[in-house]
Structures are given as structure tokens and as C-alpha cells.
GURO-390641 format. One record per residue (C-alpha): x, z, y; residue in three letters. Coordinates in steps of 0.5 Angstrom, whole numbers, padded with zeros to 4 digits, always signed. Layout:
BEGIN
XZYALA ...
***
This chain:
BEGIN
+0017-0051+0026UNK +0014-0044+0023UNK +0008-0044+0027UNK +0005-0050+0023UNK -0001-0050+0021UNK +0001-0051+0014UNK +0006-0045+0014UNK +0000-0040+0017UNK -0005-0043+0011UNK +0001-0041+0006UNK +0001-0035+0010UNK -0005-0033+0008UNK -0005-0036+0001UNK +0001-0030+0000UNK -0003-0024+0003UNK -0008-0025-0002UNK -0004-0027-0008UNK +0003-0024-0006UNK +0006-0020-0012UNK +0009-0013-0011UNK +0016-0015-0014UNK +0018-0019-0008UNK +0018-0019-0001UNK +0014-0025+0003UNK +0020-0024+0009UNK +0027-0022+0009UNK +0028-0021+0001UNK +0034-0018+0000UNK +0041-0018+0001UNK +0046-0023-0002UNK +0053-0021-0004UNK +0059-0026-0001UNK +0054-0031+0002UNK +0054-0032+0010UNK +0050-0027+0015UNK +0046-0033+0018UNK +0040-0031+0022UNK +0036-0036+0026UNK +0030-0036+0031UNK +0023-0038+0031UNK +0020-0041+0035UNK +0012-0041+0038UNK +0009-0045+0042UNK +0008-0041+0049UNK +0002-0037+0050UNK +0000-0032+0054UNK -0006-0028+0050UNK +0000-0029+0043UNK +0004-0026+0047UNK +0001-0020+0049UNK -0002-0020+0041UNK +0005-0020+0039UNK +0007-0014+0045UNK +0001-0010+0044UNK +0003-0011+0035UNK +0009-0008+0036UNK +0008-0003+0041UNK +0003+0000+0036UNK +0007+0000+0030UNK +0014+0001+0032UNK +0013+0009+0033UNK +0008+0008+0028UNK +0014+0007+0023UNK +0018+0011+0026UNK +0013+0017+0025UNK +0014+0014+0018UNK +0021+0016+0019UNK +0020+0023+0021UNK +0015+0025+0017UNK +0019+0023+0010UNK +0025+0026+0013UNK +0021+0032+0014UNK +0018+0033+0007UNK +0026+0031+0004UNK +0029+0037+0008UNK +0024+0042+0005UNK +0025+0046-0001UNK +0019+0047-0002UNK +0017+0039-0005UNK +0017+0038-0013UNK +0015+0031-0015UNK +0021+0027-0017UNK +0017+0021-0016UNK +0014+0023-0008UNK +0021+0024-0007UNK +0023+0017-0008UNK +0017+0014-0004UNK +0020+0018+0001UNK +0027+0016+0000UNK +0023+0008-0001UNK +0019+0010+0006UNK +0026+0011+0010UNK +0030+0005+0007UNK +0025+0000+0007UNK +0022+0003+0014UNK +0028+0003+0018UNK +0030-0004+0017UNK +0023-0006+0019UNK +0024-0002+0025UNK +0030-0007+0027UNK +0026-0013+0025UNK +0020-0011+0030UNK +0026-0009+0035UNK +0029-0016+0034UNK +0021-0019+0035UNK +0021-0015+0041UNK +0028-0018+0044UNK +0026-0025+0043UNK +0019-0024+0047UNK +0023-0022+0052UNK +0028-0028+0053UNK +0028-0034+0056UNK +0023-0040+0053UNK +0026-0047+0051UNK +0023-0052+0055UNK +0023-0059+0052UNK +0021-0065+0054UNK +0012-0067+0056UNK +0011-0061+0059UNK +0012-0058+0052UNK +0015-0050+0052UNK +0017-0046+0046UNK +0018-0038+0046UNK +0022-0035+0042UNK +0018-0029+0037UNK +0023-0027+0031UNK +0029-0027+0028UNK +0031-0029+0021UNK +0036-0027+0016UNK +0038-0020+0018UNK +0037-0018+0011UNK +0044-0021+0010UNK +0047-0020+0016UNK +0045-0012+0015UNK +0046-0013+0008UNK +0040-0009+0007UNK +0037-0008+0000UNK +0030-0007+0000UNK +0028+0000-0004UNK +0023-0002-0010UNK +0016+0001-0010UNK +0018+0007-0015UNK +0014+0007-0021UNK +0012+0013-0025UNK +0015+0009-0031UNK +0022+0010-0028UNK +0020+0018-0024UNK +0016+0025-0027UNK +0009+0025-0023UNK +0010+0032-0023UNK +0011+0038-0022UNK +0007+0038-0016UNK +0007+0044-0011UNK +0003+0044-0005UNK +0008+0041+0000UNK +0007+0034-0004UNK +0000+0035-0003UNK +0001+0035+0004UNK +0005+0030+0005UNK +0002+0025+0000UNK -0005+0027+0003UNK -0002+0026+0010UNK +0003+0020+0009UNK -0004+0017+0005UNK -0007+0017+0012UNK -0002+0015+0016UNK -0001+0009+0011UNK -0008+0007+0012UNK -0007+0006+0020UNK -0002+0001+0019UNK -0006-0003+0014UNK -0011-0003+0018UNK -0006-0005+0024UNK -0003-0011+0020UNK -0010-0013+0018UNK -0013-0013+0025UNK -0007-0018+0028UNK -0009-0023+0022UNK -0016-0023+0023UNK -0014-0024+0031UNK -0015-0030+0034UNK -0010-0029+0039UNK -0004-0027+0034UNK +0000-0034+0032UNK +0007-0031+0030UNK +0007-0033+0023UNK +0013-0028+0022UNK +0009-0022+0023UNK +0004-0025+0019UNK +0009-0026+0014UNK +0012-0018+0015UNK +0005-0016+0015UNK +0004-0018+0007UNK +0010-0014+0006UNK +0006-0008+0009UNK -0001-0009+0006UNK +0003-0010+0000UNK +0007-0004-0001UNK +0004+0001+0003UNK -0003+0000-0002UNK +0001+0001-0007UNK +0004+0007-0005UNK -0003+0010-0003UNK -0004+0009-0011UNK +0002+0013-0012UNK +0001+0018-0008UNK -0007+0019-0009UNK -0003+0020-0017UNK +0001+0026-0015UNK -0004+0029-0012UNK -0008+0029-0018UNK -0003+0032-0023UNK -0003+0038-0018UNK -0005+0044-0022UNK -0009+0049-0017UNK -0014+0046-0012UNK -0012+0040-0009UNK -0018+0039-0005UNK -0016+0047-0001UNK -0010+0043+0001UNK -0011+0040+0008UNK -0006+0037+0012UNK -0007+0038+0020UNK -0006+0033+0024UNK +0001+0035+0027UNK +0004+0032+0021UNK +0001+0026+0022UNK +0006+0022+0027UNK +0007+0016+0031UNK +0000+0015+0031UNK +0001+0012+0038UNK -0003+0006+0040UNK -0008+0007+0033UNK -0015+0008+0035UNK -0018+0012+0028UNK -0019+0018+0031UNK -0020+0024+0027UNK -0020+0023+0019UNK -0023+0026+0013UNK -0018+0029+0009UNK -0014+0032+0016UNK -0015+0036+0022UNK -0018+0033+0027UNK -0013+0027+0030UNK -0013+0026+0039UNK -0016+0020+0040UNK -0012+0015+0043UNK -0011+0007+0045UNK -0014+0001+0041UNK -0009-0001+0036UNK -0005-0007+0038UNK -0007-0014+0038UNK -0015-0013+0038UNK -0019-0014+0044UNK -0022-0008+0047UNK -0029-0011+0044UNK -0028-0010+0038UNK -0025-0003+0036UNK -0024-0002+0030UNK -0028+0003+0025UNK -0025+0010+0024UNK -0022+0010+0017UNK -0022+0016+0012UNK -0017+0018+0008UNK -0016+0014+0002UNK -0014+0020-0002UNK -0021+0022-0006UNK -0023+0028-0008UNK -0022+0028-0016UNK -0027+0031-0020UNK -0026+0038-0023UNK -0026+0039-0030UNK -0031+0045-0032UNK -0026+0050-0035UNK -0026+0051-0042UNK -0031+0057-0045UNK -0029+0063-0048UNK -0028+0063-0056UNK -0032+0070-0056UNK -0037+0068-0050UNK -0045+0069-0052UNK -0048+0063-0054UNK -0053+0060-0048UNK -0060+0063-0048UNK -0064+0057-0052UNK -0066+0055-0059UNK -0064+0058-0065UNK -0059+0052-0066UNK -0055+0054-0060UNK -0058+0049-0055UNK -0059+0050-0048UNK -0066+0049-0046UNK -0067+0045-0040UNK -0072+0044-0036UNK -0075+0037-0037UNK 
***
């Protein structure tokens, strides 16, 4: 059964060494193969079910927020970066599918348990095989080798900064589920490997876009209204954005163990000094032109 310690150990190994080229769960549609789904079961536990329900209740609106943020950006004529546009399209494709996976988890948690001899009770916790049944083709994280980073507009910077904050919240939530001793759903554990791997890479791409802005990117700050779906996330105000209204505890984390507020993962880039004009006067100093500095 998929809840065995051996599988959970493999899940943790994947979390550490997963390759960005492959997904840990629901990899890719294979044309011509049968669309067969299977159900994952785990020993029924009220605390485990509560952890799963809380996680789904937090991650579902968060993923929906990523879709609306991406679609707003793609519909904006002020967008300019080909790389960021490709990333927004990949977010819509992949997270739309993940919403379906999370919906299936919720349906399984509501299903009647399976009662076996000797008092063993199993609870359905997930559905595997949705990739094939939905003909889902996973969109890879775009690469600057395939798409130009710039030109980068102010709208690009706003979206990159807002989505980086959004992604950081999902990464924290995924890691919190792994750290929660009550969370035992191996399927969600594998899905979180994908979330951490993909969204960490995507944050790095968004940093690259912000760094390529020709103007003062530090002066471009997203408003909290641009960051959708933070319900169920206790991240409060983030550095790099306007104040975000504090909300409930992250899913799957006991109230006694609050998650620390995460700063924006997009860091301010160092500014290079403007080059001196060719006819600029020499700085005061010795006759060779070396500036005098206090020792």
C-alpha cells in the first residue's frame, strides 16, 4: 500500500534530489495508452484527514490565485518579457491540472472508508492516473535559452515580484506539510516535491527578469491586491510588496507552531555607478589624479 514507510522514505529522498526535468507525480500523458486511474489508500486517522483537508483548503485557492494572476498578466498589453510570458502560460497549464488533482484528493477524503478484517480501516486519499485520463501534457519550466528575457517592462517587474511572493507562500506550505507529523498522505508528499522544485526554479527566473529591467526595479512595488489566493496562508506582510492582510494559519500546521513570515524572495540587485563623463574634472587628490581618502 502507498502509505508504507519505504514509500515515505522514497518521498523524502525525492524532495532532496528530484531532477527538474521530471515530475515526482503525474509525469506526462502517453498517447495511445489506456486511461486507467487508481486510488491511493491510507490507514484512517482523524488527525491525518484533518491535515489533508486543511492543506487542500489552503492550496486550492492559492493555486486559483496563481491562475488569475497569470491570466491578468497575459491579458495586459504592458507585458514585454517573452520569458515571463512563457512562464505565466506554464503556470496556467500546470496549476490548472494540479487544481484537478487537489479536487480529487478532496473527493477521496469525503468518500466512505474501506473496512477490512481485524478492525483495519482504510481511507481513500488520492487518485492516480489523472494525467492519462485528462490527456495532460506538463509544461516545462521555460529556459532563457529558449526565450528572450527582455525587454522587461514595469508590468513585467510587478508580475514577477507579486508571483515570487505567491510562490514562496506555496513553497512554505509544501514544506510545512512535510514537517507536520500528522500529514501522512504520500501522494500529497510527492506533489509537494513538484511544487517545491518547480516554484523554486520559477522564483529564480523571475529574479532574472527583475534584474534585466533597465530602470529602477526597486521602485516598482506590487500592491497586495495583485497577490491573489492567500486565504489560508499566515504570511502577513511581505517585504517587497504592500501590506498583505494577515489570514489564518497555513494548512496542516498546528496553531501552536506558526510559520514565520517570509520576506519576498526577489532581492534588491546592486546598482552599478553611472560611468563618468569623458570631460569630467579629475577628483581632488594628488597630482597623478588619485583621490584623497581618509585613512
